[in-house]
N, CA, C and O atoms as CSV, one atom per row, in Angstrom:
chain,resi,resn,atom,element,x,y,z
A,1,MET,N,N,78.736,82.292,101.773
A,1,MET,CA,C,78.761,83.580,101.125
A,1,MET,C,C,79.521,84.601,101.973
A,1,MET,O,O,80.141,85.520,101.437
A,2,ASN,N,N,79.472,84.440,103.276
A,2,ASN,CA,C,80.206,85.358,104.152
A,2,ASN,C,C,81.715,85.222,103.982
A,2,ASN,O,O,82.458,86.138,104.334
A,3,ALA,N,N,82.178,84.095,103.447
A,3,ALA,CA,C,83.616,83.869,103.278
A,3,ALA,C,C,84.183,84.641,102.091
A,3,ALA,O,O,85.396,84.832,102.014
A,4,ASP,N,N,83.346,85.085,101.175
A,4,ASP,CA,C,83.792,85.832,100.006
A,4,ASP,C,C,83.251,87.256,100.093
A,4,ASP,O,O,82.080,87.495,99.798
A,5,PRO,N,N,84.102,88.206,100.496
A,5,PRO,CA,C,83.629,89.582,100.694
A,5,PRO,C,C,83.036,90.229,99.441
A,5,PRO,O,O,82.067,90.983,99.535
A,6,SER,N,N,83.606,89.942,98.275
A,6,SER,CA,C,83.075,90.573,97.061
A,6,SER,C,C,81.699,90.018,96.705
A,6,SER,O,O,80.832,90.762,96.247
A,7,LEU,N,N,81.494,88.738,96.907
A,7,LEU,CA,C,80.179,88.144,96.668
A,7,LEU,C,C,79.166,88.656,97.684
A,7,LEU,O,O,78.033,88.984,97.330
A,8,ALA,N,N,79.577,88.724,98.944
A,8,ALA,CA,C,78.689,89.244,99.985
A,8,ALA,C,C,78.301,90.685,99.687
A,8,ALA,O,O,77.142,91.065,99.850
A,9,ALA,N,N,79.265,91.484,99.253
A,9,ALA,CA,C,78.976,92.890,98.931
A,9,ALA,C,C,78.001,92.995,97.767
A,9,ALA,O,O,77.128,93.863,97.765
A,10,ARG,N,N,78.140,92.125,96.787
A,10,ARG,CA,C,77.227,92.144,95.635
A,10,ARG,C,C,75.811,91.800,96.066
A,10,ARG,O,O,74.858,92.455,95.642
A,11,VAL,N,N,75.661,90.782,96.903
A,11,VAL,CA,C,74.332,90.366,97.365
A,11,VAL,C,C,73.689,91.491,98.187
A,11,VAL,O,O,72.517,91.813,97.993
A,12,VAL,N,N,74.449,92.076,99.090
A,12,VAL,CA,C,73.922,93.186,99.896
A,12,VAL,C,C,73.598,94.380,98.994
A,12,VAL,O,O,72.587,95.054,99.194
A,13,GLY,N,N,74.445,94.639,98.013
A,13,GLY,CA,C,74.182,95.738,97.081
A,13,GLY,C,C,72.900,95.542,96.301
A,13,GLY,O,O,72.127,96.485,96.131
A,14,VAL,N,N,72.663,94.332,95.823
A,14,VAL,CA,C,71.424,94.042,95.096
A,14,VAL,C,C,70.225,94.210,96.025
A,14,VAL,O,O,69.207,94.775,95.625
A,15,ALA,N,N,70.337,93.726,97.253
A,15,ALA,CA,C,69.234,93.852,98.209
A,15,ALA,C,C,68.926,95.309,98.527
A,15,ALA,O,O,67.787,95.646,98.850
A,16,ASN,N,N,69.922,96.166,98.438
A,16,ASN,CA,C,69.714,97.586,98.714
A,16,ASN,C,C,69.415,98.395,97.455
A,16,ASN,O,O,69.302,99.619,97.523
A,17,SER,N,N,69.288,97.736,96.320
A,17,SER,CA,C,68.977,98.438,95.079
A,17,SER,C,C,67.516,98.890,95.087
A,17,SER,O,O,66.711,98.423,95.893
A,18,ALA,N,N,67.202,99.786,94.195
A,18,ALA,CA,C,65.845,100.334,94.120
A,18,ALA,C,C,64.807,99.245,93.843
A,18,ALA,O,O,63.655,99.368,94.259
A,19,MET,N,N,65.198,98.204,93.158
A,19,MET,CA,C,64.252,97.135,92.831
A,19,MET,C,C,63.751,96.406,94.071
A,19,MET,O,O,62.585,96.015,94.131
A,20,TYR,N,N,64.614,96.220,95.051
A,20,TYR,CA,C,64.250,95.458,96.244
A,20,TYR,C,C,64.020,96.329,97.472
A,20,TYR,O,O,63.661,95.814,98.531
A,21,ARG,N,N,64.217,97.614,97.354
A,21,ARG,CA,C,64.180,98.457,98.535
A,21,ARG,C,C,63.291,99.696,98.377
A,21,ARG,O,O,63.728,100.790,98.734
A,22,PRO,N,N,62.117,99.578,97.879
A,22,PRO,CA,C,61.278,100.773,97.761
A,22,PRO,C,C,60.737,101.205,99.129
A,22,PRO,O,O,59.767,100.636,99.630
A,23,GLY,N,N,61.366,102.199,99.714
A,23,GLY,CA,C,60.887,102.750,100.976
A,23,GLY,C,C,61.232,101.952,102.216
A,23,GLY,O,O,60.707,102.242,103.291
A,24,THR,N,N,62.091,100.964,102.107
A,24,THR,CA,C,62.482,100.197,103.291
A,24,THR,C,C,63.919,100.527,103.664
A,24,THR,O,O,64.661,101.111,102.874
A,25,ALA,N,N,64.292,100.155,104.852
A,25,ALA,CA,C,65.634,100.452,105.349
A,25,ALA,C,C,66.687,99.596,104.645
A,25,ALA,O,O,66.391,98.508,104.150
A,26,GLU,N,N,67.918,100.105,104.609
A,26,GLU,CA,C,69.026,99.349,104.036
A,26,GLU,C,C,69.339,98.134,104.899
A,26,GLU,O,O,69.139,98.150,106.113
A,27,VAL,N,N,69.827,97.092,104.260
A,27,VAL,CA,C,70.320,95.932,104.995
A,27,VAL,C,C,71.841,95.986,104.982
A,27,VAL,O,O,72.446,96.533,104.060
A,28,SER,N,N,72.451,95.413,106.012
A,28,SER,CA,C,73.909,95.429,106.085
A,28,SER,C,C,74.496,94.032,106.273
A,28,SER,O,O,75.716,93.871,106.272
A,29,SER,N,N,73.654,93.034,106.432
A,29,SER,CA,C,74.161,91.674,106.595
A,29,SER,C,C,73.734,90.818,105.408
A,29,SER,O,O,72.727,91.089,104.754
A,30,VAL,N,N,74.515,89.787,105.147
A,30,VAL,CA,C,74.188,88.875,104.060
A,30,VAL,C,C,72.884,88.146,104.360
A,30,VAL,O,O,72.068,87.939,103.461
A,31,HIS,N,N,72.686,87.762,105.599
A,31,HIS,CA,C,71.456,87.061,105.970
A,31,HIS,C,C,70.227,87.917,105.664
A,31,HIS,O,O,69.266,87.430,105.069
A,32,ALA,N,N,70.252,89.176,106.064
A,32,ALA,CA,C,69.122,90.069,105.790
A,32,ALA,C,C,68.952,90.289,104.292
A,32,ALA,O,O,67.829,90.393,103.799
A,33,ALA,N,N,70.067,90.360,103.569
A,33,ALA,CA,C,70.003,90.561,102.122
A,33,ALA,C,C,69.357,89.370,101.427
A,33,ALA,O,O,68.504,89.540,100.556
A,34,VAL,N,N,69.766,88.161,101.814
A,34,VAL,CA,C,69.189,86.958,101.208
A,34,VAL,C,C,67.719,86.844,101.577
A,34,VAL,O,O,66.910,86.416,100.754
A,35,THR,N,N,67.361,87.218,102.790
A,35,THR,CA,C,65.957,87.216,103.193
A,35,THR,C,C,65.149,88.152,102.300
A,35,THR,O,O,64.021,87.834,101.923
A,36,ARG,N,N,65.720,89.300,101.965
A,36,ARG,CA,C,65.011,90.289,101.150
A,36,ARG,C,C,64.903,89.862,99.690
A,36,ARG,O,O,63.828,89.962,99.098
A,37,ILE,N,N,65.999,89.387,99.102
A,37,ILE,CA,C,65.976,89.098,97.664
A,37,ILE,C,C,65.570,87.666,97.351
A,37,ILE,O,O,65.159,87.372,96.228
A,38,GLY,N,N,65.679,86.772,98.328
A,38,GLY,CA,C,65.324,85.380,98.120
A,38,GLY,C,C,66.545,84.535,97.780
A,38,GLY,O,O,67.543,85.027,97.253
A,39,THR,N,N,66.435,83.269,98.094
A,39,THR,CA,C,67.567,82.374,97.875
A,39,THR,C,C,67.844,82.159,96.392
A,39,THR,O,O,68.997,81.987,95.998
A,40,ARG,N,N,66.817,82.166,95.577
A,40,ARG,CA,C,67.020,81.958,94.136
A,40,ARG,C,C,67.855,83.084,93.536
A,40,ARG,O,O,68.793,82.825,92.782
A,41,GLN,N,N,67.524,84.325,93.862
A,41,GLN,CA,C,68.282,85.465,93.345
A,41,GLN,C,C,69.707,85.444,93.886
A,41,GLN,O,O,70.649,85.735,93.150
A,42,ALA,N,N,69.876,85.106,95.156
A,42,ALA,CA,C,71.217,85.019,95.737
A,42,ALA,C,C,72.033,83.930,95.037
A,42,ALA,O,O,73.223,84.112,94.779
A,43,LEU,N,N,71.399,82.809,94.734
A,43,LEU,CA,C,72.076,81.732,94.013
A,43,LEU,C,C,72.478,82.187,92.612
A,43,LEU,O,O,73.577,81.877,92.153
A,44,GLU,N,N,71.606,82.912,91.937
A,44,GLU,CA,C,71.933,83.418,90.601
A,44,GLU,C,C,73.134,84.359,90.643
A,44,GLU,O,O,73.976,84.327,89.744
A,45,ILE,N,N,73.220,85.181,91.658
A,45,ILE,CA,C,74.370,86.080,91.807
A,45,ILE,C,C,75.635,85.264,92.031
A,45,ILE,O,O,76.676,85.564,91.446
A,46,ALA,N,N,75.557,84.236,92.871
A,46,ALA,CA,C,76.719,83.382,93.138
A,46,ALA,C,C,77.168,82.659,91.866
A,46,ALA,O,O,78.367,82.534,91.618
A,47,VAL,N,N,76.227,82.189,91.071
A,47,VAL,CA,C,76.561,81.509,89.822
A,47,VAL,C,C,77.224,82.484,88.851
A,47,VAL,O,O,78.181,82.123,88.166
A,48,GLN,N,N,76.723,83.712,88.790
A,48,GLN,CA,C,77.345,84.730,87.934
A,48,GLN,C,C,78.804,84.939,88.324
A,48,GLN,O,O,79.669,85.039,87.454
A,49,PHE,N,N,79.081,85.005,89.612
A,49,PHE,CA,C,80.456,85.158,90.077
A,49,PHE,C,C,81.309,83.962,89.668
A,49,PHE,O,O,82.444,84.129,89.221
A,50,ALA,N,N,80.771,82.765,89.819
A,50,ALA,CA,C,81.525,81.564,89.481
A,50,ALA,C,C,81.812,81.493,87.980
A,50,ALA,O,O,82.926,81.162,87.573
A,51,ILE,N,N,80.825,81.799,87.176
A,51,ILE,CA,C,80.988,81.729,85.724
A,51,ILE,C,C,81.906,82.831,85.219
A,51,ILE,O,O,82.675,82.610,84.283
A,52,ALA,N,N,81.841,84.002,85.816
A,52,ALA,CA,C,82.688,85.114,85.375
A,52,ALA,C,C,84.161,84.740,85.440
A,52,ALA,O,O,84.943,85.182,84.598
A,53,GLY,N,N,84.550,83.946,86.408
A,53,GLY,CA,C,85.938,83.516,86.531
A,53,GLY,C,C,86.380,82.589,85.409
A,53,GLY,O,O,87.578,82.444,85.168
A,54,CYS,N,N,85.448,81.968,84.729
A,54,CYS,CA,C,85.778,81.056,83.630
A,54,CYS,C,C,86.087,81.805,82.338
A,54,CYS,O,O,86.651,81.230,81.407
A,55,PHE,N,N,85.728,83.065,82.279
A,55,PHE,CA,C,85.879,83.833,81.044
A,55,PHE,C,C,87.018,84.827,81.131
A,55,PHE,O,O,86.834,86.009,80.841
A,56,ARG,N,N,88.179,84.368,81.521
A,56,ARG,CA,C,89.376,85.199,81.559
A,56,ARG,C,C,90.165,84.932,80.286
A,56,ARG,O,O,90.759,83.865,80.132
A,57,PHE,N,N,90.171,85.887,79.384
A,57,PHE,CA,C,90.841,85.745,78.094
A,57,PHE,C,C,92.014,86.708,77.994
A,57,PHE,O,O,92.078,87.687,78.738
A,58,PRO,N,N,92.940,86.440,77.082
A,58,PRO,CA,C,93.982,87.427,76.806
A,58,PRO,C,C,93.345,88.731,76.324
A,58,PRO,O,O,92.195,88.734,75.886
A,59,ALA,N,N,94.073,89.813,76.400
A,59,ALA,CA,C,93.550,91.144,76.060
A,59,ALA,C,C,92.932,91.170,74.664
A,59,ALA,O,O,91.940,91.868,74.454
A,60,ARG,N,N,93.478,90.445,73.723
A,60,ARG,CA,C,92.957,90.487,72.350
A,60,ARG,C,C,91.568,89.867,72.233
A,60,ARG,O,O,90.867,90.081,71.244
A,61,HIS,N,N,91.174,89.101,73.242
A,61,HIS,CA,C,89.848,88.485,73.222
A,61,HIS,C,C,88.859,89.195,74.138
A,61,HIS,O,O,87.761,88.689,74.370
A,62,ALA,N,N,89.226,90.338,74.652
A,62,ALA,CA,C,88.374,91.041,75.615
A,62,ALA,C,C,87.014,91.406,75.022
A,62,ALA,O,O,85.992,91.287,75.698
A,63,GLU,N,N,86.994,91.841,73.783
A,63,GLU,CA,C,85.718,92.220,73.165
A,63,GLU,C,C,84.798,91.008,73.030
A,63,GLU,O,O,83.601,91.104,73.301
A,64,LEU,N,N,85.340,89.893,72.623
A,64,LEU,CA,C,84.555,88.660,72.515
A,64,LEU,C,C,84.025,88.229,73.886
A,64,LEU,O,O,82.859,87.858,74.020
A,65,ALA,N,N,84.878,88.282,74.885
A,65,ALA,CA,C,84.471,87.889,76.232
A,65,ALA,C,C,83.389,88.815,76.769
A,65,ALA,O,O,82.427,88.357,77.385
A,66,ASP,N,N,83.540,90.114,76.538
A,66,ASP,CA,C,82.522,91.064,76.994
A,66,ASP,C,C,81.181,90.792,76.327
A,66,ASP,O,O,80.141,90.832,76.985
A,67,GLY,N,N,81.198,90.517,75.033
A,67,GLY,CA,C,79.955,90.210,74.318
A,67,GLY,C,C,79.310,88.941,74.818
A,67,GLY,O,O,78.090,88.881,74.975
A,68,LEU,N,N,80.114,87.925,75.070
A,68,LEU,CA,C,79.593,86.663,75.585
A,68,LEU,C,C,79.008,86.841,76.979
A,68,LEU,O,O,77.942,86.308,77.285
A,69,TRP,N,N,79.716,87.598,77.829
A,69,TRP,CA,C,79.219,87.845,79.181
A,69,TRP,C,C,77.899,88.614,79.146
A,69,TRP,O,O,76.968,88.285,79.882
A,70,GLN,N,N,77.817,89.638,78.290
A,70,GLN,CA,C,76.582,90.427,78.186
A,70,GLN,C,C,75.433,89.549,77.705
A,70,GLN,O,O,74.313,89.658,78.205
A,71,HIS,N,N,75.706,88.685,76.745
A,71,HIS,CA,C,74.679,87.756,76.250
A,71,HIS,C,C,74.217,86.827,77.381
A,71,HIS,O,O,73.022,86.560,77.511
A,72,SER,N,N,75.140,86.345,78.182
A,72,SER,CA,C,74.788,85.460,79.290
A,72,SER,C,C,73.904,86.159,80.308
A,72,SER,O,O,72.963,85.566,80.835
A,73,ILE,N,N,74.207,87.416,80.581
A,73,ILE,CA,C,73.409,88.180,81.547
A,73,ILE,C,C,71.988,88.379,81.032
A,73,ILE,O,O,71.022,88.226,81.779
A,74,GLU,N,N,71.869,88.716,79.775
A,74,GLU,CA,C,70.545,88.981,79.191
A,74,GLU,C,C,69.755,87.726,79.072
A,74,GLU,O,O,68.618,87.755,78.602
């Protein structure tokens, strides 16, 4: 995860979100972030990144892709 800066930033961002950080200090490392959110949540974030790359459509299909991505998230 440290090899992909955007993925690392997402994991750290989630760990510092209000859901995982009520009254605790911010984390700045991926290791601390994964410790806080858990390996399952970190894996789900990594899978989201991997799957998002599969849904690159021409501009005319952007609305369909956005709807499919939103459905996948929910």
